[in-house]
N, CA, C and O of each residue as an XYZ file, in Angstrom:
932
protein
N      11.116    -34.395     24.416
C      12.227    -35.120     23.804
C      12.498    -36.396     24.580
O      12.474    -36.401     25.811
N      12.755    -37.477     23.859
C      13.111    -38.747     24.473
C      14.458    -39.193     23.917
O      14.738    -39.035     22.729
N      15.280    -39.749     24.790
C      16.628    -40.163     24.403
C      16.747    -41.680     24.468
O      16.460    -42.289     25.498
N      17.169    -42.280     23.372
C      17.355    -43.728     23.342
C      18.528    -44.116     24.229
O      19.620    -43.562     24.108
N      18.293    -45.072     25.121
C      19.358    -45.611     25.958
C      20.008    -46.789     25.254
O      21.215    -46.790     25.011
N      19.203    -47.790     24.927
C      19.719    -48.973     24.239
C      18.560    -49.896     23.889
O      17.499    -49.847     24.512
N      18.776    -50.733     22.890
C      17.837    -51.803     22.602
C      18.043    -52.915     23.629
O      19.153    -53.131     24.116
N      16.960    -53.613     23.944
C      17.001    -54.662     24.957
C      16.629    -55.998     24.301
O      15.583    -56.094     23.660
N      17.462    -57.017     24.451
C      17.126    -58.324     23.886
C      15.849    -58.887     24.505
O      15.605    -58.712     25.699
N      15.049    -59.552     23.707
C      13.819    -60.164     24.209
C      14.102    -61.072     25.397
O      13.312    -61.121     26.339
N      15.204    -61.782     25.363
C      15.546    -62.718     26.435
C      15.678    -62.026     27.791
O      15.446    -62.643     28.831
N      16.050    -60.745     27.780
C      16.257    -60.020     29.037
C      14.957    -59.562     29.687
O      14.948    -59.162     30.852
N      13.866    -59.620     28.941
C      12.578    -59.165     29.486
C      11.530    -60.271     29.418
O      10.391    -60.074     29.843
N      11.904    -61.420     28.891
C      10.956    -62.513     28.675
C      10.347    -63.029     29.973
O       9.164    -63.367     30.004
N      11.136    -63.096     31.050
C      10.619    -63.606     32.329
C       9.541    -62.670     32.888
O       8.550    -63.136     33.450
N       9.730    -61.352     32.735
C       8.716    -60.391     33.174
C       7.456    -60.555     32.333
O       6.344    -60.550     32.863
N       7.627    -60.698     31.044
C       6.518    -60.904     30.099
C       5.709    -62.129     30.510
O       4.481    -62.079     30.565
N       6.395    -63.219     30.795
C       5.716    -64.462     31.178
C       4.978    -64.320     32.501
O       3.867    -64.829     32.649
N       5.591    -63.625     33.473
C       4.960    -63.461     34.781
C       3.717    -62.578     34.684
O       2.715    -62.851     35.344
N       3.770    -61.529     33.871
C       2.608    -60.658     33.690
C       1.500    -61.375     32.922
O       0.319    -61.107     33.144
N       1.871    -62.277     32.026
C       0.884    -63.059     31.285
C       0.254    -64.124     32.184
O      -0.924    -64.451     32.043
N       1.048    -64.655     33.099
C       0.563    -65.701     34.012
C      -0.462    -65.143     34.978
O      -1.484    -65.781     35.233
N      -0.205    -63.961     35.519
C      -1.108    -63.329     36.478
C      -1.298    -61.870     36.094
O      -0.386    -61.058     36.249
N      -2.468    -61.544     35.599
C      -2.764    -60.197     35.122
C      -2.830    -59.213     36.285
O      -3.389    -59.529     37.335
N      -2.274    -58.043     36.105
C      -2.382    -57.010     37.137
C      -3.796    -56.431     37.129
O      -4.508    -56.504     36.127
N      -4.184    -55.859     38.257
C      -5.545    -55.346     38.407
C      -5.727    -54.001     37.710
O      -4.763    -53.286     37.435
N      -6.976    -53.680     37.435
C      -7.326    -52.364     36.902
C      -7.135    -51.323     38.007
O      -7.520    -51.550     39.154
N      -6.550    -50.201     37.660
C      -6.331    -49.100     38.600
C      -7.404    -48.032     38.363
O      -7.389    -47.362     37.331
N      -8.336    -47.870     39.312
C      -9.403    -46.882     39.111
C      -8.990    -45.464     39.505
O      -9.764    -44.522     39.337
N      -7.763    -45.310     40.031
C      -7.351    -44.022     40.582
C      -6.487    -43.188     39.647
O      -6.021    -42.118     40.039
N      -6.263    -43.645     38.437
C      -5.471    -42.852     37.496
C      -6.418    -41.900     36.761
O      -6.825    -42.152     35.627
N      -6.753    -40.810     37.434
C      -7.783    -39.913     36.921
C      -7.342    -39.173     35.668
O      -8.140    -39.000     34.747
N      -6.085    -38.731     35.611
C      -5.623    -37.947     34.479
C      -5.288    -38.823     33.279
O      -5.698    -38.539     32.154
N      -4.533    -39.899     33.535
C      -4.086    -40.753     32.432
C      -5.153    -41.738     31.996
O      -5.089    -42.268     30.887
N      -6.148    -41.996     32.866
C      -7.231    -42.890     32.498
C      -7.205    -44.220     33.229
O      -6.142    -44.719     33.598
N      -8.371    -44.779     33.433
C      -8.550    -46.058     34.113
C      -8.014    -47.185     33.244
O      -8.162    -47.143     32.023
N      -7.396    -48.188     33.849
C      -6.897    -49.329     33.094
C      -5.971    -50.176     33.938
O      -5.782    -49.912     35.125
N      -5.388    -51.202     33.318
C      -4.468    -52.094     34.036
C      -3.099    -51.418     34.114
O      -2.246    -51.594     33.243
N      -2.918    -50.648     35.172
C      -1.706    -49.863     35.370
C      -1.450    -49.780     36.868
O      -2.205    -49.122     37.585
N      -0.399    -50.435     37.353
C      -0.146    -50.528     38.784
C       1.286    -50.131     39.110
O       2.208    -50.368     38.329
N       1.455    -49.517     40.288
C       2.769    -49.063     40.741
C       3.409    -50.090     41.658
O       2.733    -50.729     42.464
N       4.713    -50.240     41.525
C       5.529    -51.093     42.380
C       6.651    -50.237     42.951
O       7.059    -49.247     42.344
N       7.148    -50.627     44.129
C       8.226    -49.867     44.747
C       7.692    -48.717     45.574
O       6.561    -48.757     46.058
N       8.518    -47.686     45.734
C       8.183    -46.549     46.592
C       7.215    -45.613     45.876
O       7.448    -45.218     44.734
N       6.125    -45.264     46.563
C       5.115    -44.395     45.957
C       4.703    -43.302     46.939
O       4.849    -43.451     48.152
N       4.186    -42.202     46.395
C       3.539    -41.173     47.213
C       2.147    -41.674     47.579
O       1.467    -42.289     46.757
N       1.726    -41.410     48.814
C       0.445    -41.937     49.277
C      -0.371    -40.809     49.911
O      -0.535    -40.737     51.129
N      -0.875    -39.933     49.036
C      -1.640    -38.787     49.507
C      -0.841    -38.028     50.556
O       0.234    -37.521     50.236
N      -1.317    -37.924     51.797
C      -0.604    -37.133     52.791
C       0.224    -37.985     53.749
O       0.828    -37.457     54.683
N       0.256    -39.309     53.524
C       1.103    -40.171     54.352
C       2.516    -40.207     53.784
O       2.762    -39.717     52.682
N       3.436    -40.785     54.535
C       4.814    -40.821     54.072
C       4.963    -41.793     52.900
O       4.245    -42.790     52.832
N       5.887    -41.513     51.981
C       6.151    -42.454     50.895
C       6.542    -43.832     51.447
O       7.362    -43.946     52.358
N       5.939    -44.860     50.876
C       6.218    -46.233     51.307
C       5.950    -47.156     50.123
O       5.511    -46.716     49.060
N       6.220    -48.430     50.325
C       6.038    -49.405     49.263
C       4.565    -49.581     48.907
O       3.698    -49.549     49.780
N       4.293    -49.766     47.624
C       2.939    -50.108     47.205
C       2.636    -51.551     47.602
O       3.540    -52.375     47.739
N       1.363    -51.837     47.782
C       0.960    -53.200     48.140
C       1.353    -54.220     47.082
O       1.610    -55.383     47.395
N       1.400    -53.777     45.814
C       1.799    -54.694     44.742
C       3.190    -55.270     44.995
O       3.477    -56.402     44.605
N       4.045    -54.499     45.642
C       5.430    -54.896     45.834
C       5.522    -56.153     46.680
O       6.264    -57.076     46.342
N       4.770    -56.198     47.785
C       4.850    -57.396     48.631
C       3.881    -58.491     48.198
O       4.083    -59.656     48.542
N       2.829    -58.144     47.449
C       1.891    -59.177     47.009
C       2.390    -59.931     45.771
O       1.924    -61.031     45.475
N       3.352    -59.321     45.048
C       3.937    -59.970     43.861
C       5.463    -59.993     43.989
O       6.151    -59.369     43.181
N       6.013    -60.709     45.000
C       7.466    -60.680     45.217
C       8.271    -61.251     44.054
O       9.382    -60.791     43.791
N       7.731    -62.236     43.360
C       8.452    -62.819     42.220
C       8.594    -61.784     41.109
O       9.678    -61.598     40.556
N       7.489    -61.113     40.788
C       7.528    -60.071     39.756
C       8.447    -58.934     40.184
O       9.211    -58.412     39.372
N       8.377    -58.552     41.449
C       9.238    -57.479     41.948
C      10.709    -57.820     41.754
O      11.489    -56.975     41.315
N      11.094    -59.050     42.078
C      12.490    -59.434     41.931
C      12.919    -59.437     40.467
O      14.049    -59.066     40.150
N      12.026    -59.851     39.580
C      12.333    -59.805     38.148
C      12.537    -58.369     37.682
O      13.419    -58.097     36.866
N      11.728    -57.453     38.194
C      11.879    -56.032     37.850
C      13.202    -55.478     38.372
O      13.869    -54.699     37.690
N      13.577    -55.884     39.588
C      14.862    -55.453     40.140
C      16.021    -55.945     39.289
O      16.956    -55.198     38.999
N      15.949    -57.207     38.893
C      17.023    -57.788     38.081
C      17.148    -57.057     36.742
O      18.253    -56.788     36.271
N      16.000    -56.740     36.137
C      16.012    -56.012     34.870
C      16.615    -54.620     35.052
O      17.442    -54.183     34.252
N      16.194    -53.932     36.110
C      16.680    -52.578     36.349
C      18.177    -52.542     36.569
O      18.864    -51.647     36.078
N      18.680    -53.514     37.305
C      20.120    -53.555     37.577
C      20.927    -53.662     36.288
O      22.046    -53.156     36.201
N      20.357    -54.316     35.301
C      21.074    -54.542     34.044
C      20.855    -53.431     33.015
O      21.743    -53.149     32.211
N      19.685    -52.802     33.036
C      19.335    -51.920     31.917
C      18.962    -50.483     32.271
O      19.037    -49.610     31.407
N      18.563    -50.210     33.509
C      18.045    -48.875     33.827
C      19.180    -47.991     34.346
O      19.755    -48.285     35.394
N      19.510    -46.915     33.633
C      20.699    -46.121     33.969
C      20.460    -45.003     34.979
O      21.392    -44.269     35.309
N      19.235    -44.859     35.475
C      18.930    -43.753     36.387
C      18.642    -44.285     37.789
O      18.303    -45.455     37.973
N      18.784    -43.401     38.764
C      18.319    -43.695     40.113
C      16.793    -43.603     40.103
O      16.239    -42.649     39.557
N      16.115    -44.571     40.692
C      14.648    -44.587     40.625
C      14.060    -45.040     41.957
O      14.737    -45.662     42.776
N      12.773    -44.712     42.154
C      12.052    -45.087     43.370
C      10.964    -46.114     43.101
O      10.790    -47.059     43.870
N      10.233    -45.928     42.010
C       9.087    -46.783     41.737
C       9.017    -47.189     40.277
O       9.746    -46.670     39.432
N       8.116    -48.139     39.998
C       7.940    -48.658     38.642
C       6.446    -48.709     38.340
O       5.678    -49.295     39.103
N       6.037    -48.106     37.243
C       4.659    -48.249     36.775
C       4.628    -49.393     35.774
O       5.349    -49.371     34.777
N       3.796    -50.390     36.039
C       3.667    -51.558     35.166
C       2.321    -51.464     34.467
O       1.279    -51.419     35.121
N       2.341    -51.436     33.140
C       1.129    -51.271     32.343
C       0.882    -52.505     31.482
O       1.802    -53.067     30.888
N      -0.371    -52.906     31.432
C      -0.780    -54.070     30.624
C      -1.933    -53.635     29.731
O      -3.043    -53.399     30.208
N      -1.661    -53.531     28.419
C      -2.683    -53.110     27.461
C      -3.320    -51.782     27.869
O      -4.529    -51.586     27.750
N      -2.483    -50.894     28.345
C      -2.962    -49.617     28.872
C      -2.608    -48.499     27.903
O      -1.434    -48.248     27.630
N      -3.630    -47.833     27.387
C      -3.432    -46.710     26.482
C      -3.712    -45.430     27.259
O      -4.868    -45.061     27.468
N      -2.668    -44.770     27.676
C      -2.842    -43.590     28.528
C      -3.316    -42.391     27.724
O      -2.972    -42.230     26.553
N      -4.115    -41.550     28.378
C      -4.529    -40.283     27.796
C      -3.429    -39.246     27.998
O      -2.429    -39.525     28.660
N      -3.603    -38.054     27.435
C      -2.612    -36.997     27.597
C      -2.486    -36.625     29.073
O      -3.488    -36.378     29.743
N      -1.261    -36.586     29.571
C      -1.044    -36.260     30.983
C       0.417    -35.925     31.227
O       1.276    -36.162     30.377
N       0.683    -35.374     32.396
C       2.044    -35.244     32.905
C       2.119    -36.030     34.212
O       1.114    -36.211     34.899
N       3.313    -36.489     34.541
C       3.490    -37.341     35.716
C       3.664    -36.484     36.967
O       4.777    -36.308     37.464
N       2.557    -35.959     37.462
C       2.577    -35.147     38.662
C       3.089    -35.979     39.836
O       2.640    -37.105     40.049
N       4.011    -35.432     40.580
C       4.573    -36.175     41.714
C       5.880    -36.860     41.393
O       6.536    -37.397     42.286
N       6.272    -36.849     40.115
C       7.577    -37.402     39.727
C       8.566    -36.258     39.509
O       8.178    -35.094     39.411
N       9.840    -36.609     39.436
C      10.850    -35.599     39.133
C      11.959    -36.213     38.289
O      12.280    -37.392     38.434
N      12.531    -35.419     37.423
C      13.646    -35.872     36.598
C      13.230    -36.856     35.522
O      12.044    -37.068     35.271
N      14.233    -37.450     34.893
C      13.979    -38.396     33.805
C      13.420    -39.713     34.313
O      13.779    -40.190     35.390
N      12.533    -40.289     33.511
C      12.038    -41.645     33.711
C      12.593    -42.526     32.602
O      12.927    -42.050     31.517
N      12.683    -43.820     32.893
C      13.111    -44.798     31.882
C      11.890    -45.620     31.503
O      11.201    -46.145     32.378
N      11.616    -45.738     30.208
C      10.458    -46.499     29.764
C      10.828    -47.467     28.655
O      11.708    -47.202     27.836
N      10.126    -48.607     28.650
C      10.312    -49.621     27.609
C       9.005    -50.390     27.476
O       8.302    -50.598     28.465
N       8.677    -50.811     26.266
C       7.470    -51.610     26.043
C       7.853    -52.935     25.383
O       8.924    -53.066     24.789
N       6.958    -53.905     25.499
C       7.210    -55.228     24.933
C       5.888    -55.962     24.791
O       4.891    -55.580     25.404
N       5.879    -57.014     23.984
C       4.665    -57.790     23.752
C       4.434    -57.995     22.260
O       5.234    -57.575     21.424
N       3.325    -58.651     21.951
C       2.941    -58.883     20.554
C       1.938    -57.809     20.147
O       0.735    -57.974     20.353
N       2.415    -56.729     19.581
C       1.532    -55.620     19.232
C       2.139    -54.796     18.104
O       3.327    -54.897     17.795
N       1.296    -53.990     17.511
C       1.752    -52.969     16.565
C       1.174    -51.638     17.023
O       0.114    -51.606     17.647
N       1.861    -50.536     16.720
C       1.448    -49.228     17.191
C       1.952    -49.002     18.609
O       3.018    -49.494     18.978
N       1.187    -48.256     19.406
C       1.528    -48.070     20.807
C       2.750    -47.210     21.070
O       3.415    -47.384     22.091
N       3.059    -46.286     20.171
C       4.226    -45.429     20.388
C       3.977    -44.463     21.559
O       2.835    -44.148     21.895
N       5.062    -44.012     22.155
C       5.012    -42.953     23.148
C       4.918    -41.625     22.401
O       5.822    -41.273     21.643
N       3.832    -40.891     22.610
C       3.619    -39.622     21.916
C       3.942    -38.463     22.845
O       3.513    -38.455     23.999
N       4.691    -37.487     22.356
C       5.087    -36.327     23.143
C       4.483    -35.064     22.565
O       4.218    -34.982     21.365
N       4.264    -34.069     23.432
C       3.671    -32.810     22.986
C       4.552    -32.080     21.980
O       4.090    -31.166     21.296
N       5.810    -32.477     21.888
C       6.724    -31.884     20.916
C       6.419    -32.333     19.494
O       6.957    -31.791     18.528
N       5.535    -33.345     19.376
C       5.210    -33.899     18.068
C       5.926    -35.201     17.777
O       5.652    -35.848     16.766
N       6.840    -35.593     18.649
C       7.583    -36.835     18.454
C       6.712    -38.048     18.777
O       5.906    -38.016     19.706
N       6.885    -39.122     17.997
C       6.291    -40.422     18.291
C       7.457    -41.390     18.463
O       8.219    -41.619     17.524
N       7.597    -41.956     19.652
C       8.785    -42.722     20.012
C       8.459    -44.206     20.075
O       7.561    -44.619     20.808
N       9.181    -44.995     19.317
C       9.018    -46.451     19.338
C       9.802    -47.011     20.522
O      11.033    -47.030     20.497
N       9.101    -47.464     21.551
C       9.760    -47.978     22.764
C       9.761    -49.503     22.826
O      10.170    -50.077     23.835
N       9.314    -50.159     21.772
C       9.256    -51.628     21.798
C      10.671    -52.206     21.828
O      11.417    -52.125     20.853
N      11.017    -52.794     22.982
C      12.346    -53.354     23.234
C      13.442    -52.308     23.040
O      14.581    -52.636     22.708
N      13.078    -51.051     23.252
C      14.023    -49.938     23.131
C      13.827    -49.021     24.344
O      12.829    -48.304     24.428
N      14.767    -49.046     25.265
C      14.668    -48.226     26.457
C      14.953    -46.765     26.157
O      15.936    -46.444     25.490
N      14.094    -45.881     26.647
C      14.255    -44.439     26.433
C      14.167    -43.687     27.760
O      13.517    -44.143     28.700
N      14.821    -42.545     27.824
C      14.685    -41.607     28.928
C      13.867    -40.411     28.463
O      14.068    -39.908     27.358
N      12.938    -39.951     29.310
C      12.207    -38.721     29.028
C      11.668    -38.190     30.351
O      11.484    -38.948     31.303
N      11.417    -36.893     30.403
C      10.932    -36.268     31.624
C       9.418    -36.112     31.543
O       8.908    -35.122     31.020
N       8.713    -37.105     32.069
C       7.260    -37.107     31.995
C       6.595    -36.122     32.921
O       5.391    -35.889     32.813
N       7.367    -35.522     33.851
C       6.780    -34.518     34.734
C       6.728    -33.150     34.069
O       5.994    -32.269     34.516
N       7.503    -32.968     32.999
C       7.557    -31.673     32.316
C       6.986    -31.724     30.905
O       6.647    -30.685     30.339
N       6.876    -32.911     30.335
C       6.408    -33.057     28.951
C       5.075    -33.803     28.950
O       4.996    -34.918     29.466
N       4.042    -33.214     28.387
C       2.772    -33.909     28.218
C       2.974    -35.078     27.263
O       3.592    -34.930     26.209
N       2.450    -36.239     27.638
C       2.666    -37.432     26.827
C       1.455    -38.352     26.911
O       0.628    -38.223     27.813
N       1.361    -39.275     25.969
C       0.255    -40.230     25.923
C       0.671    -41.412     25.065
O       1.748    -41.407     24.468
N      -0.183    -42.424     25.005
C       0.128    -43.632     24.240
C      -0.709    -43.676     22.971
O      -1.921    -43.466     23.013
N      -0.062    -43.950     21.844
C      -0.788    -44.111     20.581
C      -1.597    -45.407     20.620
O      -1.213    -46.350     21.312
N      -2.703    -45.467     19.894
C      -3.485    -46.709     19.837
C      -2.628    -47.873     19.337
O      -1.688    -47.679     18.566
N      -2.964    -49.074     19.783
C      -2.204    -50.241     19.357
C      -3.141    -51.423     19.111
O      -4.288    -51.440     19.558
N      -2.619    -52.396     18.394
C      -3.331    -53.653     18.149
C      -2.483    -54.771     18.757
O      -1.272    -54.817     18.542
N      -3.110    -55.666     19.509
C      -2.380    -56.730     20.184
C      -2.291    -56.437     21.671
O      -3.021    -55.592     22.190
N      -1.398    -57.135     22.354
C      -1.225    -56.922     23.800
C       0.123    -56.266     24.057
O       1.178    -56.819     23.746
N       0.059    -55.085     24.627
C       1.249    -54.268     24.850
C       1.512    -54.108     26.348
O       0.640    -53.669     27.098
N       2.713    -54.466     26.768
C       3.162    -54.225     28.131
C       4.140    -53.052     28.120
O       4.832    -52.815     27.130
N       4.188    -52.329     29.226
C       5.095    -51.193     29.321
C       5.571    -51.033     30.761
O       4.793    -51.202     31.700
N       6.843    -50.709     30.929
C       7.421    -50.414     32.237
C       7.917    -48.977     32.244
O       8.500    -48.508     31.267
N       7.682    -48.279     33.355
C       8.211    -46.925     33.531
C       8.876    -46.859     34.903
O       8.212    -47.015     35.927
N      10.187    -46.626     34.920
C      10.952    -46.465     36.160
C      11.091    -44.971     36.420
O      11.534    -44.225     35.547
N      10.710    -44.529     37.629
C      10.647    -43.093     37.884
C      11.087    -42.766     39.312
O      11.176    -43.640     40.175
N      11.356    -41.482     39.529
C      11.723    -40.975     40.842
C      10.612    -40.061     41.337
O      10.112    -39.223     40.586
N      10.223    -40.220     42.606
C       9.128    -39.419     43.136
C       9.651    -38.128     43.776
O      10.808    -38.042     44.188
N       8.768    -37.134     43.846
C       9.039    -35.921     44.601
C       8.524    -36.130     46.022
O       7.338    -36.394     46.222
N       9.409    -36.013     47.006
C       9.001    -36.222     48.389
C       8.201    -35.032     48.915
O       8.576    -33.887     48.662
N       7.099    -35.277     49.646
C       6.399    -34.174     50.311
C       7.350    -33.475     51.276
O       8.131    -34.147     51.951
N       7.309    -32.138     51.362
C       8.260    -31.407     52.204
C       8.303    -31.881     53.652
O       9.364    -31.862     54.276
N       7.155    -32.309     54.195
C       7.135    -32.703     55.605
C       7.896    -33.993     55.861
O       8.183    -34.324     57.011
N       8.231    -34.737     54.789
C       8.961    -35.992     54.964
C      10.405    -35.894     54.482
O      11.077    -36.913     54.326
N      10.883    -34.677     54.247
C      12.294    -34.490     53.921
C      13.118    -34.568     55.197
O      12.579    -34.249     56.258
N      14.380    -34.967     55.172
C      15.128    -35.342     53.973
C      14.667    -36.684     53.396
O      14.050    -37.496     54.087
N      14.974    -36.891     52.141
C      14.576    -38.122     51.469
C      15.192    -39.340     52.145
O      16.267    -39.263     52.739
N      14.509    -40.434     52.046
C      15.016    -41.709     52.566
C      14.704    -42.799     51.547
O      13.914    -42.594     50.626
N      15.319    -43.932     51.719
C      15.105    -45.048     50.804
C      14.415    -46.197     51.537
O      14.638    -46.424     52.726
N      13.576    -46.909     50.797
C      12.981    -48.155     51.278
C      13.301    -49.196     50.213
O      12.721    -49.178     49.127
N      14.213    -50.092     50.519
C      14.635    -51.097     49.558
C      14.135    -52.470     50.002
O      13.917    -52.708     51.190
N      13.962    -53.350     49.052
C      13.444    -54.671     49.395
C      13.876    -55.698     48.364
O      14.219    -55.373     47.227
N      13.847    -56.943     48.801
C      14.220    -58.053     47.924
C      13.419    -59.275     48.319
O      13.002    -59.413     49.469
N      13.206    -60.164     47.358
C      12.474    -61.400     47.620
C      13.348    -62.366     48.410
O      14.512    -62.585     48.073
N      12.781    -62.936     49.454
C      13.435    -63.963     50.259
C      12.436    -65.115     50.411
O      11.256    -64.942     50.108
N      12.885    -66.285     50.873
C      11.958    -67.423     50.983
C      10.689    -67.130     51.781
O       9.628    -67.668     51.464
N      10.781    -66.281     52.820
C       9.609    -65.997     53.663
C       8.682    -64.943     53.063
O       7.546    -64.797     53.514
N       9.145    -64.210     52.057
C       8.325    -63.152     51.467
C       9.186    -62.044     50.910
O      10.002    -62.274     50.017
N       9.007    -60.830     51.434
C       9.749    -59.665     50.950
C      10.486    -59.032     52.126
O       9.868    -58.603     53.100
N      11.815    -58.977     52.025
C      12.616    -58.345     53.076
C      12.715    -56.856     52.781
O      13.164    -56.460     51.705
N      12.300    -56.035     53.729
C      12.205    -54.578     53.532
C      13.163    -53.868     54.484
O      13.089    -54.036     55.701
N      14.061    -53.074     53.908
C      14.964    -52.234     54.689
C      14.495    -50.789     54.550
O      14.468    -50.239     53.449
N      14.125    -50.178     55.675
C      13.474    -48.877     55.677
C      14.359    -47.856     56.389
O      14.537    -47.922     57.606
N      14.916    -46.904     55.620
C      15.777    -45.877     56.212
C      14.996    -44.914     57.104
O      15.580    -44.270     57.975
N      13.701    -44.810     56.898
C      12.896    -43.855     57.667
C      12.950    -44.161     59.163
O      13.097    -43.254     59.982
N      12.831    -45.443     59.515
C      12.881    -45.813     60.930
C      13.973    -46.842     61.231
O      13.995    -47.443     62.306
N      14.884    -47.037     60.263
C      16.040    -47.911     60.437
C      15.642    -49.352     60.743
O      16.336    -50.041     61.490
N      14.544    -49.803     60.180
C      14.069    -51.157     60.449
C      14.343    -52.092     59.277
O      14.514    -51.656     58.139
N      14.381    -53.384     59.581
C      14.420    -54.426     58.564
C      13.385    -55.468     58.965
O      13.485    -56.073     60.033
N      12.385    -55.675     58.103
C      11.330    -56.633     58.381
C      11.102    -57.505     57.152
O      11.591    -57.202     56.063
N      10.357    -58.590     57.338
C       9.938    -59.432     56.223
C       8.415    -59.444     56.196
O       7.773    -59.736     57.205
N       7.837    -59.125     55.036
C       6.392    -59.108     54.845
C       5.949    -60.305     54.027
O       6.640    -60.715     53.094
N       4.787    -60.873     54.377
C       4.231    -61.912     53.522
C       3.402    -61.254     52.417
O       3.396    -60.028     52.304
N       2.708    -62.044     51.604
C       1.992    -61.509     50.457
C       0.779    -60.671     50.836
O       0.207    -59.979     49.993
N       0.383    -60.734     52.121
C      -0.728    -59.909     52.584
C      -0.248    -58.646     53.303
O      -1.058    -57.865     53.801
N       1.071    -58.449     53.354
C       1.613    -57.274     54.013
C       1.803    -57.449     55.506
O       2.086    -56.482     56.213
N       1.650    -58.672     55.994
C       1.830    -58.942     57.424
C       3.308    -59.160     57.733
O       4.013    -59.829     56.978
N       3.778    -58.588     58.853
C       5.157    -58.776     59.274
C       5.317    -60.200     59.820
O       4.717    -60.557     60.834
N       6.130    -61.000     59.136
C       6.337    -62.385     59.576
C       7.693    -62.574     60.244
O       7.960    -63.609     60.854
N       8.556    -61.546     60.121
C       9.879    -61.639     60.736
C      10.422    -60.229     60.927
O      10.332    -59.389     60.031
N      10.989    -59.979     62.107
C      11.646    -58.698     62.375
C      13.132    -58.937     62.537
O      13.564    -59.606     63.475
N      13.907    -58.393     61.627
C      15.357    -58.553     61.665
C      15.988    -57.433     62.482
O      16.943    -57.654     63.225
N      15.440    -56.224     62.336
C      15.894    -55.093     63.133
C      14.692    -54.233     63.489
O      13.942    -53.797     62.616
N      14.522    -53.994     64.787
C      13.378    -53.227     65.266
C      13.425    -51.783     64.757
O      14.494    -51.204     64.568
N      12.234    -51.225     64.543
C      12.137    -49.829     64.117
C      12.483    -48.902     65.267
O      12.128    -49.154     66.418
N      13.186    -47.819     64.937
C      13.463    -46.793     65.933
C      12.241    -45.887     66.075
O      11.562    -45.611     65.087
N      11.955    -45.423     67.289
C      10.792    -44.534     67.473
C      10.933    -43.275     66.621
O      12.003    -42.668     66.562
N       9.858    -42.898     65.974
C       9.815    -41.670     65.195
C       8.569    -40.881     65.573
O       7.552    -41.466     65.945
N       8.640    -39.579     65.481
C       7.459    -38.763     65.707
C       6.422    -39.107     64.651
O       6.719    -39.083     63.457
N       5.220    -39.424     65.078
C       4.183    -39.831     64.135
C       3.623    -38.609     63.410
O       3.077    -37.701     64.037
N       3.762    -38.596     62.114
C       3.262    -37.480     61.325
C       1.814    -37.720     60.936
O       0.962    -36.844     61.087
N       1.546    -38.920     60.431
C       0.179    -39.291     60.100
C      -0.396    -38.470     58.969
O       0.335    -37.993     58.101
N      -1.700    -38.307     58.980
C      -2.398    -37.631     57.893
C      -2.436    -36.134     58.152
O      -3.490    -35.558     58.423
N      -1.276    -35.522     58.065
C      -1.139    -34.089     58.327
C      -1.140    -33.355     56.988
O      -0.232    -33.538     56.178
N      -2.129    -32.548     56.761
C      -2.251    -31.891     55.465
C      -1.962    -30.403     55.517
O      -1.643    -29.801     54.492
N      -2.069    -29.789     56.711
C      -1.810    -28.363     56.851
C      -0.877    -28.121     58.025
O      -0.954    -28.845     59.017
N       0.002    -27.129     57.949
C       0.873    -26.822     59.086
C       0.053    -26.578     60.347
O      -0.902    -25.802     60.328
N       0.422    -27.235     61.436
C      -0.269    -27.042     62.693
C      -1.499    -27.899     62.885
O      -2.078    -27.919     63.971
N      -1.915    -28.620     61.831
C      -3.096    -29.479     61.948
C      -2.738    -30.721     62.747
O      -1.701    -31.340     62.506
N      -3.591    -31.090     63.699
C      -3.317    -32.283     64.513
C      -3.378    -33.536     63.655
O      -4.278    -33.689     62.829
N      -2.418    -34.429     63.854
C      -2.418    -35.685     63.113
C      -3.189    -36.735     63.907
O      -3.317    -36.629     65.127
N      -3.702    -37.748     63.211
C      -4.414    -38.814     63.907
C      -3.435    -39.685     64.681
O      -2.252    -39.745     64.346
N      -3.914    -40.341     65.688
C      -3.076    -41.264     66.436
C      -2.948    -42.564     65.657
O      -3.889    -42.952     64.964
N      -1.809    -43.248     65.749
C      -1.666    -44.530     65.050
C      -2.656    -45.546     65.594
O      -2.851    -45.651     66.805
N      -3.273    -46.284     64.701
C      -4.244    -47.306     65.084
C      -3.536    -48.647     65.159
O      -3.068    -49.133     64.129
N      -3.433    -49.270     66.333
C      -2.717    -50.551     66.443
C      -3.432    -51.679     65.723
O      -2.876    -52.766     65.568
N      -4.664    -51.432     65.282
C      -5.426    -52.491     64.627
C      -5.547    -52.297     63.125
O      -6.342    -52.969     62.468
N      -4.757    -51.376     62.582
C      -4.917    -51.107     61.149
C      -4.237    -52.146     60.275
O      -4.430    -52.149     59.060
N      -3.443    -53.030     60.874
C      -2.845    -54.136     60.127
C      -1.681    -53.763     59.259
O      -1.216    -54.583     58.468
N      -1.183    -52.524     59.383
C      -0.077    -52.092     58.542
C       1.246    -52.324     59.257
O       1.287    -52.324     60.487
N       2.328    -52.521     58.510
C       3.647    -52.716     59.125
C       4.037    -51.520     59.974
O       3.593    -50.401     59.718
N       4.858    -51.749     60.972
C       5.325    -50.702     61.861
C       6.016    -49.599     61.060
O       6.866    -49.866     60.211
N       5.635    -48.365     61.348
C       6.236    -47.231     60.644
C       5.545    -46.916     59.343
O       5.970    -45.997     58.643
N       4.494    -47.639     58.983
C       3.784    -47.427     57.720
C       3.063    -46.101     57.746
O       2.405    -45.737     56.772
């Protein structure tokens, strides 16, 4: 079941449409269940056995990220962690493993078809119409479409037990890049488009390094000072 939140004026999503048209997002080869295609995550994501952190898309596309934040503040009624951005992506039947609760979805572009299909038999028209549905519990897929269809999905992730309690990583576009406030280590840094720390506003507090720990009692790897990732990544 999907619940209509509200229709969205074209003007409120036009800047995102233009930015996605200006610079196409890359093909994601790792969407094994839903299928390969131009589908990329922004914001907080699960990263295999590492702690949830920002996707690289977030700091490499700060303008797009800020447009998504502005849209969410105005139209998205749920608490969310990440955003799946789809460009002409027709997903196969799948459930959103790793997500929890309702997601908010909306599509836009010059296209016909492309409805959100649910295992209940419903076909939901999401074109400029924001809907809530629980993609972690309901099998869903995208109907075929003609034209170019964009779609946004705002969702909440399920935290791996070893990284509980949950924390937030928030960020905003600033002149130097992306300012990131990380509750995990109480740091505030600015990243450039390559993910390099160009400014430290507040130093990270020391935390026990969990690393790539997959089984209870398994030794974690030592942090590599040459891996080029932000502190606490």
